[in-house]
ZALOMAR-883938 format. One record per residue (C-alpha): x negated, y negated, z negated. Coordinates in nm, 3 decimals, decimal comma, always signed. Layout:
<rs>
R      east     north        up
R         X         Y         Z
...
</rs>
This chain:
<rs>
R      east     north        up
R    -9,293    -2,791   -13,591
R    -9,388    -2,501   -13,391
R    -9,101    -2,286   -13,582
R    -8,837    -2,573   -13,493
R    -8,974    -2,547   -13,119
R    -8,952    -2,143   -13,123
R    -8,594    -2,164   -13,258
R    -8,490    -2,439   -12,969
R    -8,623    -2,201   -12,709
R    -8,469    -1,908   -12,878
R    -8,125    -2,072   -12,818
R    -8,210    -2,207   -12,465
R    -8,264    -1,853   -12,329
R    -7,961    -1,735   -12,562
R    -7,769    -1,988   -12,409
R    -7,920    -1,901   -12,063
R    -7,819    -1,545   -12,135
R    -7,484    -1,620   -12,200
R    -7,469    -1,825   -11,880
R    -7,584    -1,542   -11,655
R    -7,353    -1,268   -11,845
R    -7,049    -1,548   -11,791
R    -7,201    -1,593   -11,416
R    -7,258    -1,255   -11,359
R    -6,866    -1,156   -11,527
R    -6,651    -1,454   -11,331
R    -6,876    -1,331   -10,986
R    -6,732    -0,968   -11,046
R    -6,368    -1,095   -11,135
R    -6,415    -1,291   -10,838
R    -6,554    -1,000   -10,668
R    -6,292    -0,791   -10,732
R    -5,969    -1,066   -10,626
R    -6,092    -1,073   -10,314
R    -6,073    -0,689   -10,239
R    -5,731    -0,703   -10,405
R    -5,624    -1,012   -10,163
R    -5,798    -0,811    -9,883
R    -5,633    -0,498    -9,906
R    -5,346    -0,697    -9,977
R    -5,342    -0,844    -9,674
R    -5,438    -0,530    -9,459
R    -5,124    -0,372    -9,606
R    -4,913    -0,717    -9,482
R    -5,124    -0,680    -9,154
R    -5,015    -0,262    -9,169
R    -4,644    -0,334    -9,257
R    -4,631    -0,624    -8,985
R    -4,770    -0,420    -8,716
R    -4,486    -0,132    -8,795
R    -4,229    -0,359    -8,830
R    -4,316    -0,508    -8,506
R    -4,313    -0,149    -8,362
R    -4,000    -0,086    -8,491
R    -3,884    -0,424    -8,347
R    -4,019    -0,294    -8,047
R    -3,875    +0,045    -8,020
R    -3,541    -0,108    -8,112
R    -3,572    -0,417    -7,816
R    -3,698    -0,121    -7,583
R    -3,333    +0,098    -7,706
R    -3,168    -0,203    -7,707
R    -3,275    -0,240    -7,277
R    -3,260    +0,104    -7,219
R    -2,829    +0,107    -7,391
R    -2,783    -0,263    -7,192
R    -2,889    -0,111    -6,849
R    -2,684    +0,181    -6,870
R    -2,384    -0,007    -6,973
R    -2,423    -0,223    -6,723
R    -2,454    +0,131    -6,457
R    -2,113    +0,248    -6,635
R    -1,964    -0,116    -6,603
R    -2,010    -0,058    -6,229
R    -1,908    +0,297    -6,219
R    -1,540    +0,142    -6,388
R    -1,534    -0,103    -6,147
R    -1,605    +0,133    -5,830
R    -1,344    +0,365    -6,008
R    -1,115    +0,065    -6,046
R    -1,096    +0,021    -5,686
R    -1,123    +0,407    -5,592
R    -0,800    +0,426    -5,762
R    -0,608    +0,139    -5,674
R    -0,681    +0,277    -5,322
R    -0,571    +0,622    -5,371
R    -0,272    +0,466    -5,529
R    -0,166    +0,328    -5,193
R    -0,250    +0,627    -5,020
R    -0,061    +0,828    -5,237
R    +0,227    +0,571    -5,191
R    +0,190    +0,632    -4,809
R    +0,176    +0,983    -4,828
R    +0,495    +0,973    -5,027
R    +0,621    +0,804    -4,772
R    +0,537    +1,026    -4,503
R    +0,690    +1,324    -4,686
R    +1,012    +1,152    -4,694
R    +1,003    +1,100    -4,353
R    +0,884    +1,450    -4,268
R    +1,187    +1,604    -4,492
R    +1,419    +1,363    -4,245
R    +1,236    +1,520    -3,974
R    +1,251    +1,868    -4,046
R    +1,653    +1,770    -4,145
R    +1,657    +1,629    -3,742
R    +1,467    +1,929    -3,655
R    +1,698    +2,155    -3,771
R    +2,012    +2,025    -3,616
R    +1,823    +1,921    -3,284
R    +1,727    +2,286    -3,296
R    +2,112    +2,474    -3,298
R    +2,119    +2,205    -3,026
R    +1,812    +2,302    -2,797
R    +1,835    +2,677    -2,820
R    +2,200    +2,696    -2,645
R    +2,058    +2,442    -2,369
R    +1,744    +2,646    -2,309
R    +1,940    +2,951    -2,270
R    +2,150    +2,789    -2,051
R    +1,836    +2,625    -1,833
R    +1,697    +3,020    -1,780
R    +2,045    +3,088    -1,658
R    +2,042    +2,825    -1,401
R    +1,698    +2,898    -1,306
R    +1,808    +3,235    -1,241
R    +2,119    +3,159    -1,048
R    +1,857    +2,910    -0,853
R    +1,562    +3,246    -0,761
R    +1,908    +3,412    -0,649
R    +2,015    +3,146    -0,422
R    +1,666    +3,069    -0,287
R    +1,483    +3,157    -0,032
R    +1,361    +3,481    -0,129
R    +0,978    +3,460    -0,121
R    +0,771    +3,602    -0,403
R    +1,080    +3,808    -0,551
R    +0,913    +4,014    -0,739
R    +0,692    +3,732    -0,920
R    +0,978    +3,515    -0,985
R    +1,167    +3,808    -1,115
R    +0,928    +3,890    -1,372
R    +0,894    +3,532    -1,500
R    +1,279    +3,501    -1,573
R    +1,236    +3,810    -1,750
R    +0,950    +3,724    -1,969
R    +1,207    +3,419    -2,062
R    +1,497    +3,640    -2,156
R    +1,247    +3,840    -2,367
R    +1,070    +3,498    -2,503
R    +1,440    +3,372    -2,582
R    +1,499    +3,675    -2,824
R    +1,157    +3,642    -3,009
R    +1,204    +3,513    -3,344
R    +0,801    +3,480    -3,428
R    +0,756    +3,221    -3,107
R    +0,864    +2,860    -3,250
R    +1,137    +2,680    -3,043
R    +0,850    +2,423    -2,911
R    +0,653    +2,738    -2,783
R    +1,009    +2,851    -2,604
R    +1,090    +2,504    -2,463
R    +0,734    +2,463    -2,308
R    +0,757    +2,821    -2,124
R    +1,098    +2,664    -1,965
R    +0,967    +2,363    -1,836
R    +0,627    +2,535    -1,719
R    +0,894    +2,778    -1,496
R    +1,115    +2,473    -1,394
R    +0,753    +2,287    -1,275
R    +0,627    +2,628    -1,086
R    +0,953    +2,665    -0,887
R    +0,918    +2,237    -0,840
R    +0,555    +2,313    -0,674
R    +0,668    +2,588    -0,468
R    +0,866    +2,269    -0,254
R    +0,557    +2,104    -0,193
R    +0,313    +2,334    -0,104
R    +0,234    +2,637    +0,180
R    +0,172    +2,935    +0,059
R    +0,035    +3,312    +0,256
R    +0,037    +3,634    +0,083
R    +0,102    +4,034    +0,165
R    +0,408    +4,237    +0,079
R    +0,640    +4,480    +0,210
R    +0,968    +4,435    +0,427
R    +1,230    +4,683    +0,600
R    +1,234    +4,634    +0,939
R    +1,419    +4,898    +1,169
R    +1,484    +5,087    +0,879
R    +1,156    +5,147    +0,804
R    +0,970    +4,968    +0,547
R    +0,659    +4,767    +0,719
R    +0,361    +4,597    +0,584
R    +0,379    +4,227    +0,663
R    +0,227    +3,855    +0,557
R    +0,464    +3,587    +0,480
R    +0,392    +3,254    +0,505
R    +0,621    +3,010    +0,338
R    +0,607    +2,652    +0,419
R    +0,769    +2,441    +0,085
R    +1,170    +2,594    +0,063
R    +1,208    +2,486    +0,429
R    +1,096    +2,785    +0,631
R    +1,025    +3,142    +0,554
R    +0,847    +3,360    +0,810
R    +0,671    +3,684    +0,846
R    +0,438    +3,831    +1,079
R    +0,352    +4,247    +1,137
R    -0,031    +4,320    +1,041
R    -0,061    +4,364    +1,435
R    +0,100    +4,028    +1,522
R    +0,343    +4,200    +1,737
R    +0,672    +4,113    +1,522
R    +0,770    +3,781    +1,366
R    +1,073    +3,718    +1,212
R    +1,209    +3,366    +1,010
R    +1,467    +3,395    +0,723
R    +1,788    +3,269    +0,799
R    +1,951    +3,093    +0,463
R    +2,263    +3,084    +0,617
R    +2,338    +3,421    +0,697
R    +2,081    +3,541    +0,401
R    +1,931    +3,755    +0,669
R    +1,589    +3,781    +0,856
R    +1,558    +3,683    +1,225
R    +1,353    +3,780    +1,485
R    +1,113    +3,541    +1,620
R    +1,013    +3,488    +2,032
R    +0,651    +3,602    +2,104
R    +0,580    +3,221    +2,175
R    +0,576    +3,184    +1,780
R    +0,326    +3,452    +1,745
R    -0,012    +3,239    +1,731
R    +0,157    +2,923    +1,539
R    +0,263    +3,181    +1,263
R    -0,096    +3,356    +1,268
R    -0,274    +3,027    +1,264
R    -0,047    +2,876    +0,978
R    -0,148    +3,229    +0,806
R    -0,531    +3,124    +0,809
R    -0,477    +2,740    +0,732
R    -0,221    +2,858    +0,464
R    -0,509    +3,090    +0,313
R    -0,749    +2,811    +0,369
R    -0,956    +2,977    +0,624
R    -0,946    +2,714    +0,887
R    -0,885    +2,334    +0,855
R    -0,512    +2,201    +0,864
R    -0,410    +2,125    +1,225
R    -0,052    +2,042    +1,356
R    +0,128    +2,338    +1,398
R    +0,475    +2,411    +1,599
R    +0,681    +2,592    +1,394
R    +1,082    +2,697    +1,398
R    +1,228    +2,517    +1,122
R    +1,589    +2,575    +1,017
R    +1,868    +2,281    +1,053
R    +2,025    +2,127    +0,793
R    +2,370    +2,285    +0,755
R    +2,701    +2,146    +0,869
R    +2,863    +1,971    +0,597
R    +3,231    +2,026    +0,580
</rs>
């Protein structure tokens, strides 16, 4: 009986030992599976993280490229507008070039006509000065000589020549609306004398010696100087002072040649 109990106890111990061994073995297997699952999960997480990083990089590059694309599109739109504007400007410039060619052709024709006209104008002005009251003779003659020289110069444009001719005409025209006093030399009794000239437009040209003892007036009809009586001595002196702006203008009693009778 005791032997059977011992055998039973032995079998029970063996069974318990086998159970614990199996349990330990199963625990070891389960622990290995958990570690493998954990490692696999961690590897999957790392792969997912790397994939997400790549996705983020691609998305960032895509956004950057999209922004650059939009900028390029705007630049292209601006260039297209600019090109259309340039095309309009080029078309207008072509029209202007054609108009300039036509103008140049016309200028060539006009120039051939203007040059003879200017020469006739200078000759006409010279004849006018020669027949006019002889005031500022040297100054006016020098102006005419300068015009003659200017007409022969090749380095001066036709426009500039025409401007100078018109300027000479304007100066001559102004003489008829102004009064002027200036000094000069006049031959009296065969001797040169320093005198003061008083010009009143083109109506009257008078002189007076420096000592105010002699006065005279230009006789345009006979084209010579005629003496004036002493009664005009003071008015001429006063007129000289007015012309020089030394005194205020006032009413003067001066000789004025009468108009020529018509034939």
